[in-house]
N, C-alpha and C positions, 0 to 999 in steps of 0.2 A: 785186493782191498774192497772192491765193490761187493764181492760175495760176502765178505766179512760184515759189511754194513747191513746187507740184506738179512744175514743170519741174526745179527743183533736185533734188528727191528722186528723180525718175526718172533724171536725169543721173548722180547718185551711184550709184544701183542699177546702171545699165548700165556705169558705169566700174568698179565693184567686180566685176561679172560679167566684164568684159573682162580684168581683171587675173587673176582666177581661171582664165579660159580660157587666158591666156598660160601660166600655170604648168601647167595640164593638158596643153596642147599640147606643151610642152617635156618634161614627164615621160613622155608617151606616146612621144615620139621616143627617149628613153633606153631604154624597154622594147624598142622596135623594133630599136635598134642592138644591144642585148644579145642579142636573138634571132638577129640576123644573124651575130654572132660565134659563138654556139653552133651554128648551122646549118653554118657554115664548118668548125668542129671536127668535127662529126658526118660531114660529107661528105669530110673529108680535105683540103679546100681551104685550111685554115689549120693551121699547126703550133701546138703549145703555146706556143712562144716568140712567134710572131706574135700569138696571142691575148693573151698577157701585155702586149705592147707596145700593143695596142689598148685594153686595160684601163687602161693608164697615161693614155691620152687620155680615157677615160671618167671617170677620177678627176678630171682637170682640169675637165671639164664639170660634174660634181657639185659640186666646190668653188665654181665660179663661180655655180651656181644657189643654193647655200647662202648665199653672200655676198649675192647680189642679192635673194633672197627674205626675208632676215631682217628687212627693214623692212615686209614684208607685201605688197609690190607690185613688179611688174616694169615698169620704164620701157621705152619704145621702144628706147632705146640699150642697155639691159641685155639685152633680148630679142634684139636684133641681134647682140650679142657672143656670147650663148649659141648662137644659130643658126650663127654663123661657126665656133665650136668644134665644134659637132655636124657641120657640113658637112665640116670637116677630118677628123674621125674617120670619117665616112661614106665619104669618098674613100679613106681608109686601109683600111677594111674591103674595099671593092671592089678596090683594088689588090692587097692581100694574098690575096684569094680568087681572083684571076685571074692571079697570077704563076706561075712554073714550079715553085715550092717547094710540096711537098705534105707533109701529115702523115699519121700512121697513126691513124685514128680508133679502132682497136681496142686501142691501147696503154693501159696502166694510167694513164700520165700524161695522155693525151688524155681518157680517160674521167673522170678526176678534174676536169680543166679543164671538160669538158662539164657535169658535175654542178654545179660551182661557178657557172659562167656562167648556167646555167638557173635556179638558185636566185636569182641576182642579178636576172635578168629578172623573175622572179616577184615579188620584193620591189619592184622598180620599178613593176610593174603594180599592186601593192597601194597604193603611194603615189599613183599616178595615179587609181585608183578612189576613194581617200579625198578627193582634191581635187575630182573631178567630183561626188561625192555630197554634198560639203559637210562631211564628217566631219573633214577636215583644213583648217586655215587655211593661207595661203601661208607664214606664219612657221613653222608646224609642219612643212610640207613642206620648207622650207629647212633646218630642223634635221635632218630625216631624210635629205636629200640629203648633208649633211655626213657622216652615218653611212655612206651609200652610198659616199662617197669613200674612207672607211677600208677598206671591203670591197674596192673596186676596187684600192686600193693593195696589199692583202694578196694578191689574185689576181695582180697584176702582179709583185710580188716573188717569189712562189712559182714563176712561170713564166719568170723572167728567164733562166735557164740552159737552158730548153727541157724541163725535167723536173720534174714535181711529185711529190714523194714523199708518203707517208701523213702524216707529221708536218706538212708544209706545208699539206696539205689540212685537217688537223684544226685548225690555227691559223685558216685562212680560215673554216672552219665555225663556230668559236667566235665570230668576229666577225659572221658571218651570224646566228647564234642571238641574239646580243645585239641586233643591228639588228632582227630579226624581233619581238622583245619590245617594242622602242621603237615600231615601226610599230603594233603592236596597242594599246599604251597610249595613244598619241596619237590613234588613230582612235576610241577608246572613252572618252576623258576628258570628254566632254560639251561640249567647246568646238566651237562651230559657226562656219562662215564667216559673216562679217558680211554 
């Protein structure tokens, strides 16, 4: 009986760790893809409009993660769906960075996009770090991914015509400021991963 209880406890611990690992793996990939978009803007391989279209794909990924993590765990099927969406956006990043269309990395619009995407990557990295350290539960990370989806949508809307003006960037920065505060509060609320 005692061995059975130990086996059940260990199994539960490993399975909770596996679910946390799933969330950490997926949020790390979000960070990596945001960095690839930003590098494409900096090198001129991506136009502002292309980056906006890619942010629309990132928005879909973040919404899926938010929905799937709200119950605290990622099933194998949910993880596979997220990975399919991430693969689709990854292929889009590659295709857009290697097509004949180039952007001007020194334009004000591209510089605004670069700054917004870099900040988005930083916020994704903060979420990932919170999951890995145990400061964020999967539910909290899911809530934060919903906020990231709002930021992605703002970036995509601003870049839809290929030009991001100062007012559009200020709107996106306001959403990023709100999201940054949410990340801080959730990481420091004393709730620890089970």
